[in-house]
FISE-732316 format. One record per residue (C-alpha): residue number from 1; residue in one letter; x, y, z. Coordinates in steps of 0.02 Angstrom, whole numbers. Example, Ala and Ser with C-alpha at 12.3 -4.5 7.8 and 13.67 -1.06 7.14 Angstrom:
# residues 2
1,A,615,-225,390
2,S,684,-53,357
END
This chain:
# residues 560
1,M,-1177,-449,-316
2,N,-1099,-302,-407
3,R,-1072,-130,-329
4,R,-1224,-49,-411
5,E,-1343,-185,-353
6,F,-1266,-183,-179
7,L,-1293,4,-159
8,R,-1469,-10,-228
9,R,-1515,-138,-96
10,S,-1427,-36,36
11,A,-1523,124,1
12,L,-1692,41,-19
13,G,-1673,-79,126
14,A,-1700,-230,17
15,A,-1677,-397,101
16,G,-1517,-489,60
17,A,-1450,-659,102
18,T,-1390,-679,280
19,V,-1202,-696,289
20,T,-1092,-769,424
21,L,-1015,-630,527
22,E,-866,-725,597
23,Q,-798,-901,580
24,L,-759,-1000,736
25,L,-586,-965,804
26,S,-454,-1086,744
27,A,-407,-1222,866
28,Q,-225,-1208,816
29,G,-179,-1087,955
30,G,-122,-907,962
31,P,-26,-816,827
32,G,139,-802,924
33,F,127,-613,946
34,R,14,-485,1025
35,L,-42,-322,947
36,V,-57,-174,1064
37,D,-153,-16,1018
38,V,-26,120,1061
39,T,-109,262,965
40,R,-147,368,1117
41,S,11,331,1216
42,A,116,364,1061
43,G,38,537,1042
44,I,-51,506,876
45,T,-205,618,877
46,F,-240,628,690
47,R,-417,618,622
48,H,-455,611,437
49,N,-577,737,361
50,N,-663,683,199
51,G,-761,845,186
52,A,-931,759,178
53,Y,-1075,880,204
54,G,-1216,789,114
55,G,-1165,824,-65
56,K,-1113,642,-90
57,F,-954,681,-186
58,L,-863,525,-246
59,P,-692,561,-165
60,E,-774,559,7
61,T,-788,370,-2
62,L,-606,328,-37
63,G,-476,415,72
64,S,-347,412,136
65,G,-171,342,148
66,C,-19,340,261
67,A,168,308,256
68,F,316,261,362
69,L,475,356,322
70,D,635,409,406
71,Y,620,592,358
72,D,765,651,468
73,A,880,503,430
74,D,905,459,614
75,G,871,273,591
76,W,695,277,665
77,Q,534,268,564
78,D,421,421,568
79,I,237,429,519
80,L,148,529,384
81,L,-43,535,376
82,I,-135,606,225
83,N,-289,714,247
84,G,-433,783,146
85,M,-518,950,175
86,D,-687,1035,173
87,W,-762,1070,3
88,P,-772,1250,-60
89,G,-928,1334,6
90,H,-943,1211,150
91,R,-797,1260,263
92,R,-807,1201,443
93,Q,-628,1165,494
94,R,-448,1176,436
95,S,-367,1007,406
96,T,-193,963,344
97,L,-88,808,328
98,A,13,762,482
99,L,197,718,505
100,Y,246,634,669
101,R,430,621,718
102,N,482,463,809
103,N,552,510,980
104,R,639,340,997
105,N,548,304,1161
106,G,380,242,1100
107,T,308,416,1074
108,F,293,532,924
109,T,288,722,908
110,D,181,814,782
111,V,306,914,679
112,T,191,956,533
113,K,202,1144,551
114,A,389,1147,588
115,A,419,1038,435
116,G,325,1157,320
117,L,185,1033,284
118,D,44,1127,371
119,I,-44,1146,204
120,E,-224,1113,155
121,M,-256,1001,6
122,Y,-381,864,-35
123,G,-250,729,-14
124,M,-275,546,-58
125,G,-110,450,-58
126,V,77,465,-39
127,A,237,399,-117
128,V,401,417,-23
129,G,566,418,-117
130,D,733,510,-127
131,F,712,576,-304
132,D,867,687,-296
133,N,980,557,-211
134,D,1032,675,-71
135,G,1000,551,70
136,F,833,621,128
137,P,661,553,74
138,D,549,666,-27
139,L,358,660,-36
140,Y,234,652,-179
141,I,57,682,-114
142,T,-83,630,-232
143,C,-236,741,-226
144,V,-406,777,-297
145,G,-349,922,-405
146,Q,-163,965,-411
147,S,-48,836,-332
148,R,108,902,-244
149,L,294,860,-238
150,F,386,908,-79
151,R,576,903,-76
152,N,658,861,89
153,T,790,995,128
154,G,883,881,250
155,K,858,1013,385
156,G,692,950,451
157,T,586,1042,324
158,F,504,1014,156
159,V,479,1135,12
160,D,347,1125,-125
161,V,439,1099,-290
162,T,289,1042,-393
163,A,299,1182,-521
164,A,490,1188,-526
165,A,495,1000,-557
166,G,378,1014,-706
167,L,235,924,-619
168,G,116,1071,-605
169,K,-40,1114,-704
170,R,-100,932,-700
171,E,-265,920,-609
172,A,-345,750,-589
173,F,-423,630,-464
174,S,-257,547,-420
175,T,-247,400,-300
176,S,-95,290,-269
177,A,80,332,-328
178,M,249,245,-331
179,W,433,290,-354
180,V,522,167,-470
181,D,681,173,-574
182,I,607,111,-737
183,D,768,125,-840
184,R,892,79,-701
185,D,989,241,-724
186,G,1002,272,-537
187,R,862,403,-531
188,L,687,372,-466
189,D,546,399,-589
190,L,366,429,-535
191,F,211,325,-576
192,V,43,403,-531
193,C,-127,318,-531
194,N,-280,417,-583
195,Y,-458,360,-548
196,V,-598,440,-649
197,R,-634,607,-730
198,W,-719,688,-582
199,S,-717,862,-510
200,P,-849,960,-414
201,D,-907,1045,-574
202,R,-918,877,-664
203,D,-1014,791,-525
204,V,-1153,678,-586
205,F,-1320,666,-496
206,C,-1346,483,-450
207,S,-1495,418,-355
208,L,-1548,245,-303
209,D,-1727,292,-261
210,G,-1756,429,-391
211,R,-1761,566,-259
212,Q,-1611,579,-145
213,K,-1433,597,-208
214,S,-1320,449,-175
215,Y,-1139,407,-208
216,C,-1110,362,-389
217,T,-1022,204,-440
218,P,-865,225,-548
219,E,-966,173,-701
220,A,-1046,347,-696
221,Y,-881,425,-749
222,R,-753,402,-886
223,G,-587,328,-837
224,E,-420,418,-838
225,T,-247,361,-888
226,C,-108,337,-762
227,W,46,448,-780
228,L,230,407,-790
229,F,361,541,-764
230,R,544,509,-803
231,N,672,588,-688
232,R,792,696,-790
233,G,918,705,-648
234,N,915,894,-636
235,G,765,912,-521
236,T,638,904,-662
237,F,531,767,-737
238,E,476,726,-914
239,D,300,662,-945
240,I,323,503,-1049
241,T,146,436,-1025
242,A,99,450,-1209
243,T,256,365,-1275
244,C,303,232,-1147
245,G,157,112,-1174
246,I,53,143,-1018
247,F,-72,267,-1089
248,D,-248,199,-1061
249,S,-394,320,-1046
250,G,-507,178,-986
251,S,-411,142,-826
252,K,-490,177,-656
253,A,-334,147,-553
254,L,-331,140,-364
255,G,-179,34,-319
256,V,-4,8,-389
257,A,140,-109,-348
258,L,316,-144,-407
259,L,369,-321,-455
260,D,480,-417,-573
261,D,348,-530,-647
262,D,458,-612,-779
263,Q,613,-619,-668
264,D,726,-528,-791
265,G,794,-401,-666
266,W,693,-254,-734
267,P,549,-173,-637
268,D,372,-209,-696
269,I,215,-120,-636
270,F,47,-191,-579
271,V,-107,-79,-572
272,A,-268,-124,-480
273,N,-419,-52,-573
274,D,-594,-25,-505
275,T,-726,-109,-616
276,E,-598,-119,-759
277,P,-471,-257,-794
278,N,-310,-247,-692
279,K,-153,-202,-789
280,L,20,-276,-790
281,Y,149,-167,-876
282,R,301,-271,-924
283,N,464,-174,-940
284,L,540,-190,-1114
285,K,709,-122,-1053
286,N,707,25,-1173
287,G,599,150,-1079
288,R,439,69,-1140
289,F,313,-55,-1070
290,R,194,-184,-1143
291,E,27,-216,-1058
292,V,10,-405,-1029
293,G,-121,-419,-892
294,L,-242,-530,-986
295,A,-106,-646,-1051
296,A,-28,-656,-877
297,G,-194,-707,-798
298,I,-211,-560,-678
299,A,-331,-445,-772
300,L,-494,-532,-722
301,S,-567,-649,-594
302,A,-565,-837,-620
303,D,-739,-824,-699
304,G,-681,-691,-822
305,K,-751,-534,-741
306,A,-670,-368,-699
307,R,-676,-340,-513
308,A,-668,-182,-407
309,G,-480,-182,-375
310,M,-431,-69,-230
311,G,-264,-110,-149
312,V,-119,-221,-199
313,D,40,-295,-128
314,V,169,-419,-193
315,A,277,-546,-101
316,D,358,-717,-111
317,I,238,-806,7
318,D,301,-984,-14
319,N,489,-956,-31
320,S,485,-1012,-212
321,G,568,-853,-273
322,R,412,-812,-375
323,P,297,-664,-339
324,V,119,-678,-274
325,I,2,-530,-301
326,A,-137,-491,-176
327,V,-278,-378,-237
328,T,-420,-318,-126
329,N,-592,-304,-206
330,F,-773,-256,-173
331,E,-890,-354,-60
332,G,-943,-517,-141
333,E,-784,-525,-246
334,M,-655,-586,-118
335,V,-470,-547,-114
336,G,-375,-603,-268
337,L,-214,-699,-234
338,Y,-119,-725,-396
339,R,26,-846,-385
340,A,159,-855,-521
341,E,152,-1031,-590
342,Q,294,-989,-707
343,A,383,-828,-752
344,G,253,-707,-819
345,R,98,-817,-792
346,F,-14,-815,-638
347,R,-158,-914,-564
348,D,-282,-854,-431
349,V,-259,-967,-279
350,A,-365,-865,-157
351,L,-491,-1003,-123
352,A,-364,-1144,-110
353,S,-252,-1041,6
354,G,-389,-999,132
355,V,-393,-812,91
356,G,-542,-813,-27
357,Q,-692,-869,73
358,P,-663,-765,232
359,S,-638,-608,126
360,K,-790,-631,14
361,N,-909,-534,125
362,R,-790,-391,163
363,L,-743,-238,60
364,G,-553,-230,58
365,F,-440,-79,35
366,G,-261,-78,102
367,C,-165,-241,103
368,V,12,-281,157
369,F,119,-438,159
370,A,226,-447,316
371,D,300,-587,422
372,L,218,-534,585
373,D,263,-691,685
374,L,440,-702,611
375,D,423,-886,566
376,G,488,-863,388
377,D,316,-865,304
378,V,246,-699,246
379,D,74,-658,318
380,L,-62,-547,242
381,I,-152,-401,326
382,V,-308,-323,247
383,A,-399,-164,297
384,N,-587,-174,268
385,G,-730,-49,268
386,H,-878,-4,160
387,I,-900,151,51
388,D,-1073,204,109
389,D,-1147,201,285
390,T,-1318,156,215
391,V,-1253,-21,201
392,R,-1332,-46,371
393,N,-1499,-60,280
394,I,-1452,-233,215
395,P,-1501,-367,342
396,G,-1357,-481,391
397,N,-1224,-372,312
398,V,-1056,-349,399
399,G,-1086,-161,399
400,Y,-1004,4,356
401,A,-864,-23,482
402,Q,-789,-196,455
403,P,-660,-301,546
404,P,-490,-316,462
405,H,-409,-479,412
406,L,-245,-545,478
407,F,-206,-701,379
408,L,-66,-802,460
409,N,33,-899,331
410,D,85,-1079,361
411,R,181,-1131,204
412,G,52,-1058,87
413,A,-104,-1100,189
414,F,-184,-949,273
415,R,-298,-933,425
416,D,-374,-772,490
417,V,-312,-736,667
418,A,-371,-555,678
419,A,-484,-598,825
420,Q,-337,-676,918
421,A,-210,-539,886
422,G,-265,-428,1031
423,G,-262,-241,1054
424,G,-436,-221,980
425,F,-364,-256,809
426,E,-521,-353,762
427,Q,-632,-202,799
428,P,-740,-151,649
429,R,-673,7,566
430,V,-698,98,401
431,G,-523,46,351
432,R,-427,119,205
433,G,-237,144,212
434,L,-118,15,285
435,A,70,10,310
436,V,199,-81,416
437,A,366,-35,493
438,D,475,-74,643
439,I,437,83,743
440,D,536,33,899
441,N,684,-55,815
442,D,649,-217,907
443,G,653,-323,749
444,D,468,-354,719
445,L,342,-259,612
446,D,210,-142,682
447,I,50,-89,593
448,L,-26,80,547
449,L,-207,86,486
450,T,-309,236,428
451,T,-497,254,426
452,N,-610,359,316
453,N,-667,515,408
454,G,-597,442,568
455,P,-439,415,668
456,A,-278,328,621
457,V,-231,179,730
458,L,-55,121,774
459,F,-26,-57,833
460,R,137,-112,913
461,N,187,-293,882
462,D,242,-381,1042
463,R,323,-550,1011
464,Q,266,-696,1118
465,S,388,-820,1044
466,A,577,-836,1029
467,N,572,-808,841
468,Q,709,-695,773
469,S,724,-580,624
470,V,862,-509,516
471,R,837,-338,436
472,F,925,-248,295
473,K,930,-63,252
474,L,1002,-37,79
475,T,1085,120,13
476,G,1122,134,-172
477,T,1274,226,-241
478,V,1262,189,-427
479,S,1082,127,-407
480,N,951,247,-339
481,R,995,292,-160
482,D,839,210,-87
483,A,883,48,-180
484,I,701,34,-236
485,G,695,-117,-350
486,A,837,-210,-261
487,T,807,-389,-205
488,V,879,-470,-49
489,R,886,-660,-35
490,I,936,-751,123
491,T,971,-937,146
492,H,959,-1029,312
493,G,930,-1213,346
494,G,903,-1252,162
495,I,766,-1118,144
496,T,786,-964,35
497,Q,677,-812,65
498,S,670,-656,-44
499,R,612,-476,-20
500,M,610,-331,-141
501,V,637,-151,-86
502,R,478,-69,-148
503,G,388,96,-142
504,G,201,107,-167
505,S,90,-45,-133
506,S,-57,-68,-15
507,Y,-186,70,-46
508,L,-135,253,-54
509,S,5,206,65
510,Q,186,154,85
511,S,274,42,210
512,E,454,68,267
513,L,595,35,144
514,P,706,-78,253
515,V,663,-263,227
516,T,627,-387,366
517,F,649,-576,364
518,G,582,-691,498
519,V,700,-838,530
520,G,616,-930,674
521,H,739,-989,808
522,R,893,-981,698
523,D,1043,-884,761
524,V,1135,-871,595
525,V,1091,-834,414
526,E,1213,-933,311
527,R,1203,-826,155
528,A,1130,-659,102
529,V,1132,-599,-79
530,V,1088,-422,-131
531,S,1042,-394,-313
532,W,1050,-207,-344
533,P,937,-121,-472
534,N,1083,-89,-590
535,G,1130,-274,-597
536,R,1271,-278,-468
537,V,1264,-429,-351
538,E,1345,-436,-178
539,E,1351,-585,-61
540,F,1377,-598,127
541,R,1403,-752,236
542,N,1360,-805,414
543,L,1260,-657,476
544,A,1196,-660,655
545,T,1008,-642,672
546,G,923,-517,786
547,K,1010,-372,699
548,R,985,-241,564
549,Y,1121,-229,433
550,D,1157,-72,334
551,V,1218,-117,161
552,V,1297,14,48
553,E,1313,-30,-135
554,G,1494,-69,-176
555,K,1549,-53,6
556,G,1460,-201,84
557,L,1401,-209,264
558,V,1444,-52,361
559,N,1390,-110,534
560,R,1424,-297,546
END
């Protein structure tokens, strides 16, 4: 069932086929960890405002994102939550994004005002990256209207440098964004997704019953090209969209991810499009890209249809060294799971892997690969939630608020253990953004989830097994300081795992930059190889597990 038909049935109360709400719990036992909802005890009080007042404006259905970042460079991950605002003429409250500083004791303090971020904007997503290589992460906030670039001063505050950086006077319906060094010159460039050509004065009247206004589908609006801005290295950016090969006025982009799809050491870009074919921009190593999505097998579903791509993440899920792309889609379309069969060519293995069928009757947004049980196999988390609360009119439907997925990976075979994870994780929510980070520096990954027009939820991961991890925080010297685009490979017991340092991914969100490997019960990693974005390779031997290693390009491990 496509989106238009789904909404028609929803509004009119047409009968639909009854669907299974939950599968029986797996008899294979618990997941090896317990999630604990620590939102309240951590001091997270944020609530998203989508501005809805009855006008049924399209952006109200989509927001918003979140990010983990170490904004004060103290070694602990802080939290950023993106917010919308009331529409002009319908003001009821003042709402801003929220920055929470990690107090290193399980609690967070709201430092939004002190950081200079107490600013109203209709925010959608966020990209975190040190664009000026000064050691402190900067913020690009995507918005409906003018998106904003905030430079981190290194003194606990941010300043708006949008105009000074040459990024002003560009109003659009922007969604996800990503920092990436496209030319490997050591400076982070900026990729921005745009959705459709919508603004309040361009709003289209859509109705499913001929009388009352309803939310339009994206087909009601023309698409908009993504943008690519090259970092000049002097605090300003050059718009190279028209010349670099990514210009496409038919895109309706919601998610973006970094990968090296042809394994040539140069960053490629995947874009998840809503009701349009997904795009894969292959880096030609000369500042230009070639779009190869259809040839690579990731543009369409297995039956040749464009799906409603929302979120995306990329990982090596089977320790083959090859990337797998997860794409969340609309209800009835299931999650796409594209596995690289060979360099540059993918096949959708969602059904065979166990991800497809359970996700078919959910509407997915944020998605993140993370080894939650630290067994060496990367798991998949998916935030779900519908776009319109009138979905309740369809008998047997999962509903507006929907349970998330937590697919535990066992050598490429996935099973959903969300109901066994604890902490109320399986509770139905109108899920949107999703990110992971080690908030308490205990070696495992914790989860942050946002909801549309609702609260953000923080889950702490409590291990129930003896599995260990090894973590790496990379700092570039010749490469960009965040080392975005670097790959770390570890070998233990004949198994080689790989992780790429990546910005962007998920949906409107960003996870922490340090990379985490689960190694089971092993005490030693025999070999770790870091491939830096500029081509330098460094190797380390016999690293104890249960630790985080800081690696500085050209200087090796600084805290062994």
